[in-house]
C-alpha beads as a LAMMPS data file, in Angstrom:
LAMMPS data file: protein, C-alpha beads

61 atoms
60 bonds

1 atom types
1 bond types

-500.0 500.0 xlo xhi
-500.0 500.0 ylo yhi
-500.0 500.0 zlo zhi

Masses

1 110.0

Atoms # bond

1 1 1 0.000 0.000 0.000
2 1 1 1.188 3.492 -0.850
3 1 1 2.268 5.736 2.041
4 1 1 0.404 9.015 1.483
5 1 1 1.832 12.357 2.485
6 1 1 -0.117 15.551 2.961
7 1 1 0.918 19.203 3.029
8 1 1 1.338 20.400 6.630
9 1 1 2.709 23.896 5.959
10 1 1 3.647 26.145 3.082
11 1 1 6.135 28.894 3.859
12 1 1 5.927 31.738 1.370
13 1 1 9.030 33.919 1.058
14 1 1 7.984 36.990 -0.915
15 1 1 11.421 38.710 -1.175
16 1 1 13.066 35.584 -2.619
17 1 1 9.971 34.610 -4.664
18 1 1 9.985 31.073 -3.261
19 1 1 7.776 28.530 -1.530
20 1 1 8.835 25.868 0.963
21 1 1 6.345 22.990 1.158
22 1 1 6.578 20.833 4.283
23 1 1 4.894 17.437 4.176
24 1 1 3.272 15.368 6.915
25 1 1 6.111 12.809 6.748
26 1 1 8.754 15.525 7.191
27 1 1 9.792 15.929 3.576
28 1 1 10.392 19.396 2.141
29 1 1 10.248 20.798 -1.370
30 1 1 11.432 24.283 -2.300
31 1 1 9.968 25.999 -5.346
32 1 1 11.909 29.021 -6.581
33 1 1 10.340 31.323 -9.149
34 1 1 12.374 33.030 -11.855
35 1 1 10.269 36.211 -11.859
36 1 1 7.328 37.960 -10.221
37 1 1 4.804 36.710 -12.803
38 1 1 5.649 33.084 -12.095
39 1 1 5.533 33.770 -8.336
40 1 1 2.077 35.344 -8.590
41 1 1 0.715 32.446 -10.694
42 1 1 1.907 29.916 -8.128
43 1 1 0.713 32.051 -5.226
44 1 1 -2.751 32.340 -6.792
45 1 1 -2.870 28.552 -7.273
46 1 1 -1.808 28.084 -3.661
47 1 1 -4.518 30.412 -2.327
48 1 1 -7.203 28.658 -4.409
49 1 1 -6.203 25.094 -3.466
50 1 1 -4.720 25.105 0.037
51 1 1 -6.319 25.945 3.380
52 1 1 -5.098 29.417 4.406
53 1 1 -4.359 28.158 7.934
54 1 1 -1.285 26.275 6.695
55 1 1 0.203 29.204 4.739
56 1 1 2.890 31.147 6.603
57 1 1 4.783 34.179 5.336
58 1 1 8.514 34.558 6.013
59 1 1 11.131 37.129 5.063
60 1 1 8.947 40.148 5.680
61 1 1 10.959 41.704 8.516

Bonds

1 1 1 2
2 1 2 3
3 1 3 4
4 1 4 5
5 1 5 6
6 1 6 7
7 1 7 8
8 1 8 9
9 1 9 10
10 1 10 11
11 1 11 12
12 1 12 13
13 1 13 14
14 1 14 15
15 1 15 16
16 1 16 17
17 1 17 18
18 1 18 19
19 1 19 20
20 1 20 21
21 1 21 22
22 1 22 23
23 1 23 24
24 1 24 25
25 1 25 26
26 1 26 27
27 1 27 28
28 1 28 29
29 1 29 30
30 1 30 31
31 1 31 32
32 1 32 33
33 1 33 34
34 1 34 35
35 1 35 36
36 1 36 37
37 1 37 38
38 1 38 39
39 1 39 40
40 1 40 41
41 1 41 42
42 1 42 43
43 1 43 44
44 1 44 45
45 1 45 46
46 1 46 47
47 1 47 48
48 1 48 49
49 1 49 50
50 1 50 51
51 1 51 52
52 1 52 53
53 1 53 54
54 1 54 55
55 1 55 56
56 1 56 57
57 1 57 58
58 1 58 59
59 1 59 60
60 1 60 61
């Protein structure tokens, strides 16, 4: 049987235009965007498909 993993947190780093996805089994995946357009497309997808309670913003200080 396949061991499923779910998204626990998504850390959004606006200054570096990147996303860090943290899974329920402890795995991580970093998505880095090449420009602001790509970042906004992925951010829009994230907001439409992921519960806002698991989205955290970093790098804003």
